[in-house]
C-alpha positions in Angstrom: 354.1 34.6 171.7 353.1 38.3 170.9 351.8 39.0 174.3 355.6 38.4 175.5 357.2 40.9 172.8 354.2 43.3 173.6 355.0 43.0 177.2 358.6 43.1 176.5 358.4 46.7 174.8 356.4 47.7 177.4 358.6 46.9 180.6 361.7 48.1 178.1 360.7 51.5 178.2 362.6 52.4 181.2 365.2 50.0 181.3 368.7 51.7 181.1 371.4 48.9 181.3 371.7 44.9 180.6 371.1 44.3 183.9 367.8 46.2 183.7 367.1 44.2 180.5 367.9 40.5 182.2 365.6 41.7 185.3 362.6 42.2 182.7 363.3 38.6 181.5 363.1 37.1 184.6 360.2 38.7 185.3 359.0 37.4 181.6 360.4 33.7 181.7 357.8 32.5 183.6 355.3 33.0 180.7 357.5 29.9 179.2 358.9 28.3 181.9 358.0 24.4 182.0 357.2 24.5 178.7 359.6 21.9 176.2 362.7 23.4 174.9 360.9 23.6 171.0 358.3 26.0 172.5 360.9 28.1 174.3 363.2 27.9 171.3 360.4 29.2 169.2 359.9 31.9 171.4 363.3 33.3 171.3 363.3 33.2 167.3 360.2 35.5 167.5 361.8 38.1 169.6 364.8 38.0 167.6 363.2 38.3 164.6 362.1 41.6 165.9 366.0 42.7 165.2 366.2 44.9 168.5 369.3 44.4 170.8 367.2 44.2 174.0 364.6 41.7 172.9 367.6 39.6 171.9 369.2 39.8 175.2 366.1 38.5 176.6 365.8 35.7 173.8 369.4 34.5 174.8 368.8 34.9 178.4 365.5 32.4 177.8 367.8 29.9 175.9 369.9 29.9 178.5 367.7 29.6 181.4 366.3 26.5 179.7 369.8 24.8 179.4 369.0 21.6 181.1 366.8 20.6 178.4 369.5 21.0 175.5 369.8 18.0 173.0 371.3 16.8 169.7 369.1 19.2 167.9 370.1 22.3 170.0 373.1 23.0 168.2 371.5 23.7 164.7 369.5 25.8 166.2 372.3 28.0 168.0 374.5 27.9 164.9 371.7 29.6 163.1 370.7 32.3 165.5 375.1 33.1 165.4 374.5 33.7 161.7 371.2 35.3 161.5 371.1 37.4 164.2 374.4 38.0 165.8 376.4 40.9 164.0 378.5 42.4 166.5 381.0 41.9 169.9 378.4 42.9 172.5 375.7 40.1 170.8 378.7 37.5 170.1 379.8 37.4 173.8 376.0 37.5 175.2 375.4 34.8 173.4 377.9 32.6 173.3 379.9 33.0 177.1 376.5 31.8 178.1 373.5 29.7 176.2 375.8 28.7 173.5 378.7 28.1 175.6 377.0 26.3 178.2 375.9 23.9 175.1 379.3 23.2 173.7 380.6 22.4 177.6 377.6 19.8 178.1 378.5 18.3 174.5 382.4 18.9 173.8 382.7 16.4 171.0 380.4 19.6 169.3 384.1 21.3 168.8 384.9 20.3 165.4 381.9 22.0 164.2 382.8 25.2 166.3 386.5 24.9 164.8 384.8 25.1 161.3 384.1 28.9 162.6 387.5 30.1 162.5 387.5 29.7 158.7 384.3 31.7 158.0 384.3 35.3 156.8 382.4 36.7 159.3 384.2 38.4 162.2 382.1 37.3 165.0 381.8 33.9 163.8 385.5 33.5 164.8 385.2 35.5 168.0 382.6 33.2 168.5 384.8 30.0 168.2 387.3 31.4 171.2 384.6 33.3 173.6 382.1 30.2 173.1 384.5 28.1 175.0 384.3 30.1 178.5 381.4 28.0 180.2 383.6 24.6 179.5 387.0 26.7 180.5 385.2 27.8 183.8 383.8 24.0 184.7 387.1 22.3 183.8 386.2 20.8 180.6 389.2 22.6 178.7 390.7 19.0 178.0 388.0 18.2 175.8 387.4 21.6 173.9 391.0 22.1 173.9 391.2 25.9 173.6 395.0 25.8 172.2 394.1 24.6 169.1 391.3 27.5 168.7 393.9 29.9 169.7 395.9 28.2 166.9 393.4 28.7 164.1 392.8 32.1 164.8 396.8 33.2 165.6 397.3 35.4 162.7 393.6 36.6 162.4 393.6 40.1 160.8 390.3 41.6 163.0 390.7 43.0 166.0 387.6 41.8 167.7 389.0 38.4 166.8 392.3 38.8 168.2 391.1 40.2 171.6 388.4 37.3 171.5 390.7 34.8 171.6 393.2 36.5 173.8 390.2 37.1 176.5 389.9 33.4 175.7 393.8 32.7 176.8 393.6 35.1 180.3 390.4 33.1 181.1 392.2 29.8 180.8 395.3 31.4 182.5 393.1 31.4 185.5 392.6 27.8 185.6 395.9 26.7 184.0 398.4 29.4 184.3 401.5 26.8 183.4 399.8 25.7 180.4 399.1 29.1 179.0 402.5 30.6 180.2 404.3 27.6 178.1 402.0 28.5 175.1 402.9 32.2 174.8 406.6 32.1 174.4 406.6 29.3 172.0 404.2 31.9 169.8 405.2 35.6 171.1 406.7 36.3 167.7 403.9 35.4 165.7 401.1 36.6 167.8 399.6 40.1 167.0 400.4 42.1 170.1 396.8 42.7 170.8 395.9 38.9 171.6 399.0 38.6 173.6 398.1 41.3 175.8 394.8 40.3 176.6 396.4 36.8 177.8 398.7 38.4 180.1 396.6 39.9 182.0 395.8 37.5 184.7 399.5 36.4 185.1 401.3 36.9 188.1 403.8 40.2 187.5 406.8 37.6 187.6 405.3 35.7 184.9 404.8 38.8 183.0 408.0 40.0 183.5 409.5 36.7 181.9 406.8 36.8 179.0 407.5 40.2 178.2 411.3 39.7 178.0 414.1 42.3 179.1 412.6 45.3 177.0 409.4 45.1 179.6 407.3 45.8 177.0 405.2 43.9 174.4 
């Protein structure tokens, strides 16, 4: 594994964007491709232990690439990574909208554990409870994961990045079920902070936006 870390550090010297880092990840992944998920997860853990943002991107990318091997033990590993290594919205979104979100899409029965994150002290855990639903929404599995329940639980959160997170989640849901979100927003407009409401509206058609914003034409 030290060889991958060394190779990654060398390759990353000239990287300037996340896209560049993902290309490095694609180049390095054959070194673990075909190995059991436990071996890949162990490699990811070592990358994350370096506490380096770019190496973390590679770790989360490796984890996503073995999504066909996810099993009943994967949640505990991913949750541990979320608790130990994620500290900001960027890491949270990268990990949760890909690898971790794919796990939830495959195993929606895990939602009881995800909902518990809404009560966590760490803002990234609360944000994760919303953005981890993106793959299930995109794949049409939102009836099983019930995104509106997460929105209810995060409704009055005090952290801007959490409000943006669940607002963004509602925006993604509106692409699939515009009427569902259209019906949800008026019921909660009085309580929902403007930050979340504004994000949720973004992909609505103009007529729907006007109705939801009310006579004032603003939020």
